FIKE-898548 format. One line per 8 residues: number of its first residue (from 1); their letters; for each residue z, y negated, x of N, C-alpha, C. Coordinates in Angstrom, 1 decimal. Atoms other than C-alpha are relative to their C-alpha. Layout:
BEGIN
NUM = a = Z Y X Z Y X Z Y X; ...
***
This chain:
BEGIN
1 = mtdrpdpk = 0.9 -0.4 -1.0 144.6 -80.4 88.3 -1.4 -0.4 -0.5; 1.4 0.4 0.3 141.1 -81.9 88.3 -1.0 0.9 0.6; 1.0 -0.8 -0.5 138.0 -79.9 88.7 -0.9 -0.8 0.9; 0.9 0.7 -0.9 135.9 -80.9 91.7 -1.5 0.2 -0.5; 1.4 -0.1 0.4 132.2 -81.6 90.9 -0.7 1.0 0.8; 0.8 -1.0 -0.8 129.6 -79.1 92.0 -0.5 -0.8 1.3; 0.4 0.6 -1.3 128.3 -79.8 95.6 -1.1 -1.1 -0.2; 1.0 1.0 0.1 125.2 -81.7 94.5 0.5 -1.3 -0.7
9 = slaeqcar = -0.6 1.1 0.7 127.1 -83.9 92.1 0.9 -0.8 0.9; -0.9 0.6 -1.0 129.7 -84.6 94.8 -0.8 -0.8 1.0; 0.9 0.7 -1.0 126.9 -85.5 97.3 -0.6 -1.3 -0.7; 0.5 1.2 0.7 125.4 -87.9 94.7 1.0 -1.1 -0.2; -1.1 1.0 0.1 128.7 -89.6 94.1 0.3 -0.7 1.3; -0.3 0.5 -1.3 129.3 -90.0 97.8 -1.2 -1.0 0.4; 1.2 0.8 -0.4 125.7 -91.4 98.3 0.1 -1.3 -0.8; -0.1 1.2 0.8 126.2 -93.9 95.4 1.0 -1.0 0.6
17 = tmwasdra = -1.0 0.8 -0.6 129.4 -95.1 97.0 -0.5 -0.7 1.3; 0.5 0.5 -1.2 127.8 -95.5 100.4 -1.1 -1.0 -0.2; 1.2 0.8 0.2 124.6 -97.0 99.1 0.4 -1.4 -0.5; -0.4 1.3 0.5 126.5 -99.8 97.3 0.3 -1.0 1.1; -0.3 1.0 -1.1 127.5 -101.4 100.6 -0.9 0.2 1.3; 0.8 -0.4 -1.2 124.7 -100.1 102.9 -1.1 -1.1 0.2; 0.9 1.2 -0.2 123.1 -103.5 103.9 -1.1 0.3 0.9; 1.0 -0.4 -1.0 121.2 -102.0 106.8 -1.2 0.7 -0.7
25 = shsldmrl = 1.1 -0.7 0.7 119.2 -99.6 104.6 -0.7 -0.9 -1.0; 0.6 1.0 1.0 118.7 -102.3 101.9 -1.0 -1.0 0.7; 0.8 1.0 -0.7 117.4 -104.8 104.5 -1.4 0.6 0.5; 1.3 -0.6 -0.4 114.7 -102.3 105.6 -0.7 0.7 -1.1; 0.6 -0.6 1.2 113.8 -101.3 102.1 -0.1 1.5 0.0; -0.1 -1.5 0.1 114.8 -97.7 102.6 0.3 0.4 -1.4; -0.3 -0.6 1.3 115.0 -95.4 99.7 0.7 1.3 0.2; -0.6 -1.3 0.0 117.3 -92.5 99.2 -0.7 0.8 -1.0
33 = edidegra = 0.9 -0.8 0.9 114.9 -89.9 97.7 0.8 1.2 -0.6; -0.7 -1.2 0.5 117.2 -86.9 97.4 1.3 0.2 0.9; -1.2 -0.2 -0.7 120.7 -85.9 98.4 0.6 1.3 -0.6; -0.7 -1.2 0.4 122.6 -82.6 98.3 1.0 0.3 1.1; -1.0 -0.3 -1.0 125.4 -81.0 100.2 -0.7 0.3 1.4; 0.5 -0.2 -1.3 124.5 -81.3 103.9 -1.5 -0.3 0.2; 1.4 0.3 0.0 121.0 -82.6 103.1 -0.3 -1.4 -0.6; 0.4 1.3 0.5 119.4 -86.0 102.6 -1.4 -0.3 0.3
41 = vmsmavkd = 1.4 0.4 -0.2 115.9 -87.3 102.2 -0.1 -1.5 -0.2; 0.2 1.4 0.1 115.1 -91.0 102.9 -1.4 -0.4 0.4; 1.3 0.5 -0.3 111.9 -93.0 103.0 0.0 -1.5 0.3; 0.1 1.4 -0.4 110.7 -96.3 104.4 -1.5 -0.3 0.2; 1.3 0.5 -0.3 107.4 -98.1 104.4 0.0 -0.8 1.3; 0.1 0.7 -1.3 106.3 -99.4 107.8 -0.6 -1.4 -0.4; 0.4 1.3 0.3 106.0 -103.2 107.4 -0.5 -0.7 1.3; 0.5 0.7 -1.1 104.3 -105.7 109.7 1.0 -0.5 1.0
49 = ymlngyam = -1.0 0.5 -0.9 107.5 -107.0 111.2 0.6 1.2 0.8; -0.5 -1.2 -0.7 108.3 -103.4 112.4 -0.9 0.4 1.1; 1.0 -0.5 -1.0 105.3 -103.2 114.7 0.3 -0.6 1.4; -0.2 0.4 -1.4 105.5 -103.3 118.5 -1.3 -0.7 0.5; 1.2 0.7 -0.6 102.9 -104.9 120.9 -1.2 0.9 -0.1; 1.2 -0.8 0.2 100.6 -101.9 120.3 -0.4 0.3 -1.4; 0.3 -0.1 1.5 100.5 -102.3 116.5 0.5 1.3 -0.5; -0.6 -1.2 0.5 102.6 -99.2 116.1 1.4 -0.3 -0.4
57 = chggyifa = -1.3 0.2 0.4 105.9 -98.9 114.4 1.0 0.2 1.2; -1.0 0.0 -1.1 108.7 -99.7 116.9 0.9 1.2 -0.2; -0.8 -1.2 0.1 110.7 -96.6 117.7 1.4 -0.2 -0.6; -1.4 0.3 0.5 114.0 -98.3 116.8 0.0 0.1 -1.5; 0.0 -0.1 1.5 112.9 -98.5 113.1 -0.1 1.5 -0.4; 0.1 -1.4 0.3 112.0 -94.8 113.1 1.3 0.6 0.2; -1.3 -0.5 -0.3 115.3 -94.0 114.7 1.0 -0.4 -1.1; -0.9 0.5 1.0 117.1 -96.2 112.1 -0.2 0.9 -1.3
65 = laddafay = 0.3 -0.8 1.1 115.4 -94.2 109.3 0.7 1.4 0.1; -0.6 -1.4 -0.2 116.4 -90.8 110.8 1.5 -0.1 0.1; -1.4 0.2 0.0 119.9 -92.1 111.5 0.6 -0.1 -1.3; -0.6 0.1 1.4 120.4 -93.1 107.9 -0.1 1.3 -0.7; 0.1 -1.4 0.7 119.2 -89.7 106.6 1.2 0.8 0.5; -1.1 -0.7 -0.7 121.7 -88.2 109.1 1.3 -0.4 -0.6; -1.3 0.5 0.6 124.5 -90.4 107.8 0.2 0.5 -1.4; -0.3 -0.4 1.4 124.0 -89.6 104.2 0.2 1.5 -0.1
73 = atnsqdqa = -0.2 -1.5 0.0 123.7 -85.8 104.9 1.4 0.3 0.5; -1.3 -0.3 -0.6 126.9 -85.9 107.1 1.2 -0.4 -0.9; -1.1 0.6 0.9 128.9 -87.8 104.4 -0.1 0.6 -1.4; 0.3 -0.5 1.3 127.8 -85.6 101.5 1.1 0.8 -0.6; -1.0 -0.9 0.4 131.0 -83.6 101.2 1.4 -0.7 -0.2; -1.2 0.8 0.2 133.5 -86.5 100.6 1.0 0.1 1.2; -0.7 0.1 -1.2 134.6 -86.4 104.2 -0.7 -1.0 0.9; 0.7 1.1 -0.8 133.8 -89.6 106.1 -0.3 0.5 1.4
81 = avaascsi = 0.4 -0.4 -1.4 131.9 -88.9 109.3 -0.8 -1.1 0.6; 0.8 1.0 -0.8 130.3 -91.0 112.0 -0.7 0.8 1.1; 0.7 -0.6 -1.1 127.8 -90.2 114.7 0.8 0.1 1.3; -0.6 -0.2 -1.3 129.2 -88.7 117.9 -1.0 -0.1 1.1; 1.2 0.1 -0.9 125.8 -88.5 119.6 -1.2 0.3 -0.8; 1.2 -0.3 0.6 122.2 -88.4 118.7 -1.2 -0.2 1.0; 1.1 0.2 -0.9 118.8 -88.1 120.3 -1.3 0.1 -0.9; 1.2 -0.1 0.8 115.2 -88.5 119.1 -1.2 0.2 1.0
89 = dfllpaye = 1.3 -0.2 -0.7 111.8 -87.3 120.3 -1.1 -0.5 -0.9; 1.1 0.6 0.7 108.8 -89.4 119.2 -1.2 0.8 0.3; 1.1 -0.9 -0.2 105.8 -87.1 118.7 -1.4 -0.6 -0.3; 1.2 0.7 0.4 103.2 -89.3 117.0 0.3 -1.4 -0.4; -0.2 1.4 0.4 102.8 -93.0 116.3 0.0 -0.1 -1.6; 0.1 0.4 1.5 103.3 -94.6 112.8 -0.5 -1.4 0.0; 0.7 1.2 0.1 101.4 -97.5 111.6 0.3 -0.8 -1.3; -0.3 0.8 1.2 101.7 -100.4 109.1 -0.6 0.6 -1.2
97 = gevltata = 0.4 -0.5 1.3 101.5 -99.3 105.5 0.3 1.5 -0.2; -0.4 -1.4 0.2 102.5 -95.7 106.2 1.4 0.1 -0.6; -1.4 -0.2 0.5 105.5 -94.4 104.3 0.5 1.2 0.8; -0.7 -1.0 -0.8 107.8 -92.4 106.5 1.1 0.7 -0.8; -1.0 -0.8 0.7 110.1 -89.7 105.2 0.9 0.7 1.0; -0.9 -0.7 -0.8 113.2 -88.5 107.0 0.8 1.0 -0.8; -0.7 -1.0 0.6 114.7 -85.2 106.0 1.1 0.6 0.9; -1.2 -0.4 -0.9 118.2 -84.4 107.4 0.5 1.3 -0.6
105 = qvlhqsar = -0.5 -1.3 0.4 119.6 -80.9 107.2 1.1 0.5 0.9; -1.1 -0.5 -0.8 122.9 -79.5 108.4 -0.4 1.3 0.6; 0.1 -1.2 -0.7 122.8 -76.8 111.0 1.3 0.7 0.1; -1.4 -0.5 -0.1 126.5 -76.4 111.4 1.0 -1.1 -0.4; -1.0 1.0 0.3 129.5 -78.1 109.9 1.4 0.7 0.0; -1.4 -0.5 0.0 133.1 -77.4 110.8 0.9 -1.0 -0.6; -1.0 0.9 0.6 136.3 -79.1 109.7 -0.1 -1.4 0.7; 0.0 1.3 -0.7 135.8 -81.8 112.4 -1.4 -0.5 0.5
113 = sglydvtv = 1.3 0.4 -0.6 132.2 -81.8 113.8 -1.1 0.7 -0.7; 1.2 -0.5 0.6 128.7 -81.2 112.6 -1.2 -0.1 0.9; 1.3 0.1 -0.7 125.2 -80.6 113.9 -1.1 -0.1 -1.0; 1.1 0.2 1.0 122.2 -81.9 112.0 -1.3 -0.3 0.6; 1.3 0.3 -0.5 118.5 -82.0 112.5 -0.7 -0.9 -1.1; 0.8 0.9 0.9 116.2 -84.7 111.0 -1.4 0.1 0.4; 1.4 0.0 -0.2 112.5 -84.4 110.7 -0.6 -1.2 -0.7; 0.6 1.2 0.6 110.5 -87.6 110.2 -1.5 0.3 -0.1
121 = tngkdevi = 1.4 -0.3 0.2 107.0 -87.2 108.7 -0.7 -1.3 -0.6; 0.8 1.0 0.6 104.2 -89.5 107.6 -0.6 0.5 -1.3; 0.6 -0.3 1.3 102.2 -89.5 104.4 -0.9 1.2 0.0; 0.9 -1.2 -0.2 99.9 -86.7 105.8 0.9 1.2 0.3; -0.9 -1.0 -0.3 103.0 -84.6 106.3 0.0 0.5 1.5; 0.0 -0.3 -1.5 102.6 -84.8 110.1 1.4 -0.4 0.5; -1.3 0.3 -0.6 105.8 -84.7 112.1 -0.2 -1.1 1.0; 0.2 1.1 -1.0 106.1 -88.0 113.9 1.3 -0.1 0.9
129 = arfrgrss = -1.2 0.1 -0.8 109.7 -87.6 115.2 1.0 1.1 -0.4; -1.1 -0.9 0.3 112.5 -85.1 115.5 1.3 -0.6 0.6; -1.3 0.7 -0.4 116.1 -86.3 115.7 1.1 1.1 -0.1; -1.2 -0.9 0.1 119.3 -84.3 116.4 1.2 -0.8 0.1; -1.2 0.8 0.0 122.7 -85.7 115.6 1.2 0.9 -0.1; -1.3 -0.6 0.1 126.2 -84.6 116.1 1.0 -1.0 -0.6; -0.9 0.8 0.8 128.8 -85.9 113.7 1.5 0.3 0.3; -1.5 -0.2 -0.2 132.6 -86.3 113.9 0.6 -0.6 -1.3
137 = rinqpils = -0.7 0.5 1.2 134.7 -86.5 110.7 1.2 -0.8 0.4; -1.1 0.9 -0.4 137.3 -89.3 110.7 1.2 0.1 -0.9; -1.2 -0.3 0.7 139.9 -87.8 108.4 0.3 -1.0 -1.2; -0.2 0.8 1.2 139.3 -89.9 105.3 -1.1 0.3 -1.0; 1.0 -0.3 1.0 137.5 -89.4 102.0 -1.0 -1.1 -0.1; 1.0 1.0 0.3 134.3 -91.3 101.0 0.4 -0.6 -1.4; -0.3 0.4 1.3 135.4 -91.5 97.4 1.5 -0.4 -0.2; -1.4 0.3 0.3 138.6 -93.2 96.3 0.4 1.0 -1.1
145 = rgde = -0.4 -1.0 0.9 140.7 -91.0 94.2 -0.3 -0.4 -1.5; 0.4 0.5 1.4 139.8 -93.1 91.1 -1.5 0.3 -0.3; 1.4 -0.3 0.2 136.1 -92.2 91.6 -0.3 1.4 -0.4; 0.3 -1.4 0.2 136.5 -88.5 91.1 0.3 0.3 -1.5
***
């Protein structure tokens, strides 16, 4: 019988496994700042190619950051999960050079579905977006049995 790692260590192992093949996050220079059971913090600097016609960060990039934090939080317990639905409210604009931080937190997690909130802030700690996601577990582990 093997001992399961503590929840934070398990979350870190799951995140390392996911991060190794997460090309979308890498292509946007996102950083996983912190991970724990049901919680993830990710950051991303707004680059010139992310700007819309008003010289503001395109909402799709802000959504991508929030969605990634959501993904890492929902997959932190070695139970693979995918988004079932999500929505975002944009509250303030973000501009080139700003570093955005998305903090995802579980509100409810059952055996099959979860509810998570993500808050996206800028460097002044102003809330620029709020994201809510519902997840669905797909009945498979994140870690192969050799990783534990």
